[in-house]
DSSP file (Angstrom, degrees, kcal/mol; ACC not computed):
  #  RESIDUE AA STRUCTURE BP1 BP2  ACC     N-H-->O    O-->H-N    N-H-->O    O-->H-N    TCO  KAPPA ALPHA  PHI   PSI    X-CA   Y-CA   Z-CA
    1    1 A X     >        0   0    0      0, 0.0     4,-1.9     0, 0.0     5,-0.2   0.000 360.0 360.0 360.0 -41.5    0.0    0.0    0.0
    2    2 A X  H  >  +     0   0    0      1,-0.2     4,-2.6     2,-0.2     5,-0.2   0.900 360.0  53.2 -66.2 -40.0    2.8    2.4    0.9
    3    3 A X  H  > S+     0   0    0      1,-0.2     4,-2.3     2,-0.2    -1,-0.2   0.875 108.2  50.8 -64.4 -36.2    4.6    1.7   -2.4
    4    4 A X  H  > S+     0   0    0      2,-0.2     4,-2.5     1,-0.2    -1,-0.2   0.920 111.5  46.8 -66.5 -43.1    1.5    2.5   -4.4
    5    5 A X  H  X S+     0   0    0     -4,-1.9     4,-2.5     2,-0.2     5,-0.2   0.925 114.0  47.6 -64.9 -44.3    1.0    5.8   -2.6
    6    6 A X  H  X S+     0   0    0     -4,-2.6     4,-2.4     1,-0.2    -1,-0.2   0.900 112.7  50.5 -62.9 -40.3    4.6    6.8   -3.0
    7    7 A X  H  X S+     0   0    0     -4,-2.3     4,-2.4    -5,-0.2     5,-0.2   0.922 111.4  46.8 -63.8 -44.7    4.5    5.8   -6.7
    8    8 A X  H  X S+     0   0    0     -4,-2.5     4,-2.4     1,-0.2     5,-0.2   0.929 114.7  46.4 -64.2 -45.1    1.3    7.8   -7.4
    9    9 A X  H  X S+     0   0    0     -4,-2.5     4,-2.6     1,-0.2    -1,-0.2   0.879 112.9  50.0 -66.3 -37.2    2.7   10.9   -5.6
   10   10 A X  H  X S+     0   0    0     -4,-2.4     4,-2.3    -5,-0.2    -2,-0.2   0.919 112.3  46.3 -67.9 -43.1    6.1   10.6   -7.4
   11   11 A X  H  X S+     0   0    0     -4,-2.4     4,-2.1     2,-0.2    -2,-0.2   0.925 114.8  47.2 -65.7 -43.2    4.5   10.3  -10.8
   12   12 A X  H  X S+     0   0    0     -4,-2.4     4,-2.1    -5,-0.2    -2,-0.2   0.927 113.8  47.4 -64.5 -44.3    2.1   13.2  -10.2
   13   13 A X  H  X S+     0   0    0     -4,-2.6     4,-2.6     1,-0.2    -1,-0.2   0.869 110.0  54.0 -63.8 -36.4    4.9   15.4   -8.8
   14   14 A X  H  X S+     0   0    0     -4,-2.3     4,-2.3     2,-0.2    -1,-0.2   0.896 108.7  48.1 -64.8 -40.3    7.1   14.5  -11.7
   15   15 A X  H  X S+     0   0    0     -4,-2.1     4,-2.3     2,-0.2    -2,-0.2   0.899 111.6  50.0 -67.5 -39.0    4.5   15.6  -14.2
   16   16 A X  H  X S+     0   0    0     -4,-2.1     4,-2.1     2,-0.2    -2,-0.2   0.938 113.9  44.7 -64.1 -46.0    3.9   18.9  -12.3
   17   17 A X  H  X S+     0   0    0     -4,-2.6     4,-2.6     1,-0.2    -2,-0.2   0.870 111.6  54.6 -65.2 -35.5    7.6   19.6  -12.3
   18   18 A X  H  X S+     0   0    0     -4,-2.3     4,-1.5     2,-0.2    -2,-0.2   0.900 108.0  48.1 -65.1 -40.6    7.9   18.6  -15.9
   19   19 A X  H  X S+     0   0    0     -4,-2.3     4,-0.8     2,-0.2    -1,-0.2   0.917 114.7  45.7 -65.0 -42.3    5.2   21.0  -17.0
   20   20 A X  H >X S+     0   0    0     -4,-2.1     4,-0.8     1,-0.2     3,-0.6   0.873 110.5  54.8 -67.4 -35.7    6.9   23.8  -15.0
   21   21 A X  H 3< S+     0   0    0     -4,-2.6     6,-0.3     1,-0.2     3,-0.2   0.776  98.7  61.8 -69.5 -26.4   10.3   22.8  -16.4
   22   22 A X  H 3< S+     0   0    0     -4,-1.5     3,-0.3     1,-0.2    -1,-0.2   0.790 101.1  53.7 -68.8 -26.4    9.0   23.2  -20.0
   23   23 A X  H << S+     0   0    0     -4,-0.8     2,-0.5    -3,-0.6    -1,-0.2   0.764 115.3  40.6 -76.9 -24.9    8.3   26.8  -19.3
   24   24 A X  S >< S-     0   0    0     -4,-0.8     3,-1.5    -3,-0.2     5,-0.3  -0.817  70.5-178.1-123.3  88.7   11.9   27.4  -18.1
   25   25 A X  T 3  S+     0   0    0     -2,-0.5    -1,-0.1    -3,-0.3     5,-0.1   0.734  78.7  53.7 -65.5 -23.0   14.1   25.3  -20.5
   26   26 A X  T 3  S+     0   0    0      2,-0.0    -1,-0.3     3,-0.0     2,-0.1   0.503  88.6  99.1 -90.1  -2.4   17.4   26.2  -18.7
   27   27 A X  S X  S-     0   0    0     -3,-1.5     3,-0.7    -6,-0.3    -3,-0.0  -0.423  80.1-122.6 -83.7 159.3   16.3   25.1  -15.2
   28   28 A X  T 3> S+     0   0    0      1,-0.2     4,-1.3     2,-0.1     5,-0.1   0.209  86.6 101.6 -83.2  17.6   17.2   21.7  -13.7
   29   29 A X  H 3> S+     0   0    0     -5,-0.3     4,-2.8     1,-0.2    -1,-0.2   0.849  70.9  59.6 -73.0 -33.5   13.5   20.8  -13.3
   30   30 A X  H <> S+     0   0    0     -3,-0.7     4,-2.3     2,-0.2    -1,-0.2   0.935 107.5  43.4 -65.4 -46.2   13.2   18.5  -16.3
   31   31 A X  H  > S+     0   0    0      2,-0.2     4,-2.1     1,-0.2    -1,-0.2   0.885 115.3  51.1 -64.7 -34.5   15.9   16.0  -15.2
   32   32 A X  H  X S+     0   0    0     -4,-1.3     4,-2.3     2,-0.2    -2,-0.2   0.916 110.1  49.4 -65.3 -42.0   14.4   16.1  -11.7
   33   33 A X  H  X S+     0   0    0     -4,-2.8     4,-2.5     1,-0.2    -2,-0.2   0.905 109.7  51.1 -63.6 -41.5   10.9   15.5  -13.1
   34   34 A X  H  X S+     0   0    0     -4,-2.3     4,-2.4     1,-0.2    -1,-0.2   0.893 110.0  50.2 -63.1 -39.2   12.2   12.6  -15.1
   35   35 A X  H  X S+     0   0    0     -4,-2.1     4,-2.3     2,-0.2    -2,-0.2   0.897 110.8  48.7 -65.5 -40.5   13.8   11.1  -12.0
   36   36 A X  H  X S+     0   0    0     -4,-2.3     4,-2.3     2,-0.2    -2,-0.2   0.905 111.8  49.1 -66.1 -40.9   10.6   11.5  -10.0
   37   37 A X  H  X S+     0   0    0     -4,-2.5     4,-2.2     2,-0.2    -2,-0.2   0.926 113.1  46.2 -65.1 -43.8    8.5    9.8  -12.8
   38   38 A X  H  X S+     0   0    0     -4,-2.4     4,-2.2     2,-0.2    -1,-0.2   0.883 112.3  50.8 -68.4 -36.5   10.9    6.9  -13.1
   39   39 A X  H  X S+     0   0    0     -4,-2.3     4,-2.1     2,-0.2    -1,-0.2   0.893 110.7  50.0 -65.8 -38.3   11.1    6.5   -9.3
   40   40 A X  H  X S+     0   0    0     -4,-2.3     4,-2.1     2,-0.2    -2,-0.2   0.894 109.9  49.9 -66.0 -39.6    7.3    6.4   -9.2
   41   41 A X  H  X S+     0   0    0     -4,-2.2     4,-2.4     2,-0.2    -2,-0.2   0.892 110.0  50.6 -66.2 -38.8    7.1    3.9  -11.9
   42   42 A X  H  X S+     0   0    0     -4,-2.2     4,-2.4     2,-0.2    -2,-0.2   0.887 109.6  51.0 -65.7 -37.0    9.6    1.6  -10.1
   43   43 A X  H  X S+     0   0    0     -4,-2.1     4,-2.3     2,-0.2    -2,-0.2   0.895 110.7  49.0 -65.7 -39.1    7.6    1.9   -6.9
   44   44 A X  H  X S+     0   0    0     -4,-2.1     4,-2.2     2,-0.2    -2,-0.2   0.905 111.7  48.4 -66.5 -41.1    4.4    0.9   -8.8
   45   45 A X  H  X S+     0   0    0     -4,-2.4     4,-2.6     2,-0.2     5,-0.2   0.904 110.7  51.6 -65.5 -40.9    6.2   -2.1  -10.4
   46   46 A X  H  X S+     0   0    0     -4,-2.4     4,-2.7     1,-0.2    -2,-0.2   0.924 110.4  48.6 -60.0 -44.6    7.5   -3.1   -7.0
   47   47 A X  H  X S+     0   0    0     -4,-2.3     4,-2.3     2,-0.2    -2,-0.2   0.885 111.7  49.8 -64.2 -38.4    4.0   -2.9   -5.5
   48   48 A X  H  X S+     0   0    0     -4,-2.2     4,-2.2     2,-0.2    -2,-0.2   0.936 113.9  44.0 -65.4 -46.6    2.6   -5.0   -8.4
   49   49 A X  H  X S+     0   0    0     -4,-2.6     4,-2.5     1,-0.2    -2,-0.2   0.897 114.0  51.2 -65.7 -40.4    5.3   -7.7   -8.1
   50   50 A X  H  X S+     0   0    0     -4,-2.7     4,-2.4    -5,-0.2    -2,-0.2   0.912 111.2  46.6 -65.4 -42.4    5.0   -7.8   -4.3
   51   51 A X  H  X S+     0   0    0     -4,-2.3     4,-2.1     2,-0.2    -1,-0.2   0.889 112.4  50.8 -68.1 -36.8    1.2   -8.1   -4.4
   52   52 A X  H  X S+     0   0    0     -4,-2.2     4,-2.1    -5,-0.2    -2,-0.2   0.915 110.7  49.7 -63.5 -41.9    1.5  -10.9   -7.0
   53   53 A X  H  X S+     0   0    0     -4,-2.5     4,-1.6     1,-0.2    -2,-0.2   0.906 110.6  49.4 -62.7 -43.3    4.0  -12.7   -4.8
   54   54 A X  H  < S+     0   0    0     -4,-2.4    -1,-0.2     1,-0.2    -2,-0.2   0.871 111.0  49.6 -66.7 -35.7    1.8  -12.4   -1.8
   55   55 A X  H >< S+     0   0    0     -4,-2.1     3,-1.0     1,-0.2    -1,-0.2   0.897 110.7  49.8 -68.6 -39.4   -1.2  -13.8   -3.7
   56   56 A X  H 3< S+     0   0    0     -4,-2.1    -1,-0.2     1,-0.2    -2,-0.2   0.797 114.7  44.1 -70.3 -28.0    0.8  -16.7   -5.1
   57   57 A X  T 3< S+     0   0    0     -4,-1.6     2,-0.2    -5,-0.2    -1,-0.2   0.191  81.5 130.5-103.1  16.1    2.1  -17.7   -1.6
   58   58 A X    <   -     0   0    0     -3,-1.0     2,-0.5    -4,-0.1    -3,-0.1  -0.517  44.6-153.5 -72.2 133.6   -1.1  -17.3    0.3
   59   59 A X              0   0    0     -2,-0.2    -2,-0.1     1,-0.1    -1,-0.0  -0.939 360.0 360.0-110.0 124.9   -1.9  -20.3    2.4
   60   60 A X              0   0    0     -2,-0.5    -1,-0.1     0, 0.0    -2,-0.0   0.399 360.0 360.0-111.5 360.0   -5.6  -20.9    3.1
């Protein structure tokens, strides 16, 4: 659950910074935005793999 929230917030923050960075081409906002988006995507992938792993190893 935490990884999903962090992923969503990172991707959203990355898009906001990316939009702001497009208005100022010389600022370091675009690489920062790209880093936030990629970190958010990795968090989402981690959450997906972790939930899949937990479902496969569930003992009933």
